C-alpha positions in Angstrom: 45.5 0.5 -56.3 47.0 -2.7 -54.9 45.7 -1.9 -51.4 42.2 -1.3 -52.9 42.3 -4.6 -54.7 43.0 -6.4 -51.4 39.5 -5.4 -50.1 37.6 -6.3 -53.2 35.0 -9.2 -52.6 33.4 -11.4 -55.2 29.6 -11.7 -55.3 29.9 -15.1 -53.6 31.8 -13.6 -50.7 29.3 -10.8 -50.2 26.4 -13.3 -50.1 28.2 -15.3 -47.5 28.8 -12.3 -45.4 25.3 -11.1 -45.6 24.0 -14.6 -44.8 26.2 -14.7 -41.7 25.0 -11.3 -40.5 21.3 -12.5 -41.0 21.9 -15.7 -39.0 23.5 -13.8 -36.2 20.7 -11.4 -36.1 18.0 -14.1 -36.1 19.8 -15.9 -33.3 20.0 -12.6 -31.3 16.3 -12.1 -31.7 15.5 -15.7 -30.7 17.6 -15.5 -27.6 16.1 -12.1 -26.6 12.5 -13.5 -27.0 13.5 -16.7 -25.0 14.8 -14.7 -22.2 11.8 -12.4 -22.1 9.3 -15.3 -22.2 10.9 -16.8 -19.1 11.4 -13.5 -17.4 8.3 -13.6 -15.1 9.3 -16.9 -13.7 12.8 -15.6 -13.1 11.5 -12.5 -11.4 9.1 -14.4 -9.1 12.0 -16.6 -8.1 14.2 -13.7 -7.4 11.6 -11.9 -5.3 11.0 -15.0 -3.3 14.8 -15.3 -2.6 15.0 -11.7 -1.6 12.3 -12.2 1.1 13.1 -15.7 2.0 15.4 -14.7 4.9 12.8 -12.3 6.5 10.8 -13.9 9.3 8.3 -11.1 9.7 5.4 -12.4 7.6 3.6 -9.1 7.1 6.8 -7.4 5.9 7.7 -10.4 3.8 4.3 -10.1 2.0 5.0 -6.7 0.6 7.0 -5.4 -2.4 8.3 -1.9 -2.1 8.3 0.3 -5.3 10.5 3.3 -4.7 9.4 4.9 -8.0 5.7 4.6 -7.1 6.1 5.4 -3.4 3.5 2.7 -3.0 3.3 -0.7 -1.4 1.7 -3.5 -3.4 1.3 -7.0 -2.1 3.7 -9.6 -3.3 0.8 -12.0 -4.2 -0.9 -9.3 -6.3 2.4 -8.8 -8.3 2.6 -12.5 -8.9 -1.0 -12.6 -10.1 -0.4 -9.7 -12.4 2.6 -11.4 -14.0 0.7 -14.6 -14.7 -1.5 -12.7 -17.2 1.3 -12.0 -19.7 1.0 -13.3 -23.2 3.9 -15.3 -24.7 2.7 -15.2 -28.3 -0.3 -14.3 -30.6 -1.8 -17.8 -30.4 -3.0 -17.0 -26.9 -1.1 -19.8 -25.3 -1.3 -19.1 -21.6 2.0 -18.8 -19.7 2.4 -21.4 -17.0 4.8 -20.8 -14.1 5.0 -20.7 -10.4 2.2 -18.3 -10.1 -0.6 -20.8 -10.9 -0.8 -22.0 -7.3 -1.0 -18.4 -6.1 -3.9 -17.6 -8.6 -5.9 -20.6 -7.3 -5.4 -19.3 -3.7 -6.5 -15.8 -4.6 -9.6 -16.9 -6.6 -11.9 -15.9 -3.7 -15.0 -18.0 -3.1 -18.5 -16.6 -3.5 -19.1 -16.2 0.3 -15.8 -14.5 1.0 -16.3 -11.4 -1.3 -19.9 -10.4 -0.3 -18.6 -7.2 1.3 -16.7 -6.0 -1.8 -18.1 -2.8 -3.4 -15.8 -2.3 -6.4 -15.2 -4.9 -9.1 -12.1 -4.1 -11.2 -11.3 -6.0 -14.4 -9.3 -5.7 -17.6 -10.8 -6.8 -20.8 -7.6 -6.2 -22.6 -5.5 -7.4 -19.7 -2.1 -7.3 -21.6 -2.1 -3.6 -22.5 1.2 -2.2 -21.4 2.6 1.2 -20.6 6.0 2.6 -21.4 9.3 1.4 -20.0 9.8 -2.3 -20.5 10.5 -2.9 -16.9 10.0 -1.3 -13.5 12.2 -1.0 -10.5 14.7 -3.6 -9.5 12.2 -6.4 -10.1 11.8 -6.1 -13.9 8.0 -6.0 -13.6 6.2 -5.1 -16.8 3.8 -2.1 -16.2 0.4 -2.8 -17.7 -3.2 -2.4 -17.0 -3.4 -5.4 -14.8 -0.8 -3.8 -12.5 -2.7 -0.6 -12.6 -5.8 -2.5 -11.4 -4.0 -3.7 -8.4 -2.7 -0.2 -7.6 -6.2 1.1 -7.8 -7.5 -1.7 -5.5 -4.8 -0.9 -2.9 -5.6 2.8 -2.9 -9.3 2.0 -2.4 -8.5 -0.5 0.3 -6.4 2.2 2.1 -9.5 4.3 2.1 -11.7 1.6 3.5 -13.4 0.6 0.2 -13.2 -3.1 -0.4 -12.2 -3.6 -4.1 -11.7 -6.8 -6.0 -9.5 -7.4 -9.1 -10.6 -10.2 -11.4 -7.9 -12.8 -11.4 -9.3 -15.0 -14.2 -7.2 -14.7 -17.3 -8.9 -13.5 -20.5 -6.5 -15.7 -22.5 -7.7 -18.8 -20.7 -11.2 -18.0 -21.8 -10.2 -17.3 -25.4 -8.3 -20.6 -25.5 -11.0 -22.6 -24.0 -13.6 -21.3 -26.3 -11.4 -21.2 -29.4 -11.8 -17.4 -29.8 -9.5 -14.8 -31.3 -8.7 -11.3 -29.7 -12.1 -10.0 -30.8 -13.6 -12.4 -28.1 -12.0 -10.5 -25.2 -15.4 -8.9 -24.3 -17.1 -12.2 -24.4 -14.6 -13.4 -21.8 -14.9 -10.4 -19.5 -18.7 -10.4 -19.8 -18.7 -14.0 -18.6 -16.6 -13.1 -15.6 -18.6 -10.0 -14.8 -21.9 -11.8 -14.9 -20.5 -14.4 -12.6 -19.4 -11.7 -10.3 -22.9 -10.1 -10.4 -24.6 -13.4 -9.7 -22.5 -14.2 -6.7 -21.9 -10.8 -5.0 -23.3 -7.4 -4.3 -20.7 -5.2 -6.1 -21.8 -1.5 -6.4 -19.4 -0.3 -9.1 -17.8 -2.1 -12.1 -14.7 -0.7 -13.7 -13.1 -2.0 -16.9 -9.6 -0.5 -16.9 -7.9 0.1 -20.3 -5.0 1.9 -21.8 -5.3 4.3 -24.8 -3.0 4.3 -27.8 -2.8 8.0 -28.5 0.4 10.1 -28.2 1.8 11.2 -24.9 1.0 14.8 -25.5 -2.7 13.9 -25.3 -2.5 11.7 -22.2 0.0 13.7 -20.1 -1.2 16.1 -17.4 1.0 18.2 -15.1 0.1 20.0 -11.9 2.5 21.5 -9.4 5.5 19.9 -11.1 3.9 16.5 -10.7 2.9 14.4 -13.8 -0.3 12.4 -14.2 -1.8 10.2 -16.9 -5.0 11.7 -18.2 -8.2 9.6 -17.8 -11.1 9.2 -20.2 -14.5 7.6 -19.8 -16.0 5.6 -22.7 -19.8 5.4 -22.5 -21.8 3.1 -24.8 -25.3 4.4 -25.7 -26.3 1.2 -27.6 -28.4 -0.3 -24.7 -31.7 1.2 -23.4 -30.5 1.8 -19.9 -27.3 3.8 -20.8 -28.5 7.0 -19.1 -28.0 5.5 -15.7 -24.3 4.7 -16.6 -24.1 8.3 -18.1 -25.1 9.9 -14.8 -22.3 8.0 -12.9 -19.5 8.9 -15.3 -20.7 12.5 -15.8 -20.6 12.9 -12.0 -17.1 11.3 -11.7 -15.9 13.4 -14.6 -17.1 16.6 -12.9 -15.6 15.7 -9.5 -12.2 14.9 -11.1 -12.0 18.3 -13.0 -13.2 20.2 -9.9 -10.1 19.0 -8.1 -7.6 18.7 -11.1 -9.0 20.7 -14.1 -8.0 18.9 -17.2 -7.0 15.6 -15.7 -10.0 14.0 -17.4 -10.2 14.0 -21.2 -14.0 13.8 -20.8 -16.5 11.2 -22.0 -16.4 9.5 -25.3 -19.7 8.1 -26.5 -20.0 4.9 -28.6 -23.2 3.7 -30.2 -21.7 0.6 -32.0 -20.7 -1.5 -29.0 -21.9 -2.4 -25.5 -18.7 -3.0 -23.5 -20.8 -5.0 -20.9 -22.3 -1.7 -19.6 -25.8 -3.1 -20.0 -25.1 -5.4 -17.1 -25.0 -2.7 -14.4 -26.2 0.8 -14.0 -22.8 1.7 -12.5 -20.5 0.0 -15.1 -17.8 2.0 -16.7 -14.9 1.7 -19.1 -11.9 3.9 -18.4 -9.0 4.7 -20.6 -6.2 5.3 -18.2 -3.4 7.1 -19.9 -1.7 5.9 -23.1 1.0 3.7 -24.4 3.7 6.3 -23.5 2.7 7.1 -20.0 5.0 5.8 -17.2 3.7 3.7 -14.3 4.6 6.6 -12.0 2.1 8.8 -13.9 -0.5 6.1 -13.8 0.0 5.7 -10.1 -0.4 9.4 -9.5 -3.7 9.5 -11.3 -5.1 6.4 -9.6 -4.4 8.0 -6.2 -6.6 10.9 -7.3 -9.2 8.7 -8.9 -9.5 6.5 -5.8 -10.1 9.5 -3.6 -12.8 10.7 -6.0 -14.4 7.3 -6.2 -14.4 7.0 -2.4 -16.1 10.4 -2.1 -18.7 9.4 -4.7 -19.5 6.0 -2.9 -19.9 7.9 0.4 -22.1 10.6 -1.0 -24.4 8.1 -2.7 -24.4 5.7 0.3 -23.3 2.7 -1.7 
């Protein structure tokens, strides 16, 4: 009984202990968020250090992903990281990537030969695994856009990824998250006015469970793909022909990789701006970047075949 009494606490002592625990927890959360918010700047710095001693410029300009078995340009990775959101007020992160973005915003005359325009209306949608490889890169739809661009470029199809930040537009025009399509529409209209793009792809990530977005073939895992078609504008049937054909071609090669075509009659999704505009849900929140990469390799080959067959 004496031993038990030694461990008795008054209500005041309990309150102090609980308060201390809460304070420690809050400090831990704050430090974690602070470290994460500055992660991209740190990563870019570390990558630059890693390659600073290499004299071969072409090798120095590449970043190797062992998990992806894919080479992505270092500049593309830096641009992708510049689109991260720090908080829900849509303050745009500023770091050493700003100068890179200015250099990569190609002038009107330079991108006349590009055929495919890839953009992300919701450019901060992320995939599973908080970080990838040794470089702590966050896997998201922006990274997926650059992977698709690289696969198309490998096949001889010039693809361009929109580098302008959605959050910049929202901040400038005092819009909330619902204004994302206003932002991407503005960028897409500018692209149409100044260039001769043949295909427009708005790349998204779905939020459904992994069992609905995972596809396996020959012991290899893929992220399922789904086309979203709006029927709200009068010329939607032209868009429908394109996605129906691509959907058919995908399932001819990998039956079940496509989840099909979802029709929406309540929104436009910028698809009224082009007869070959499409919105693609690439995988879901639980898909890994490796699964995304595998699907993009297949989709790029399908898109290449479609472009050639239609002489675009």
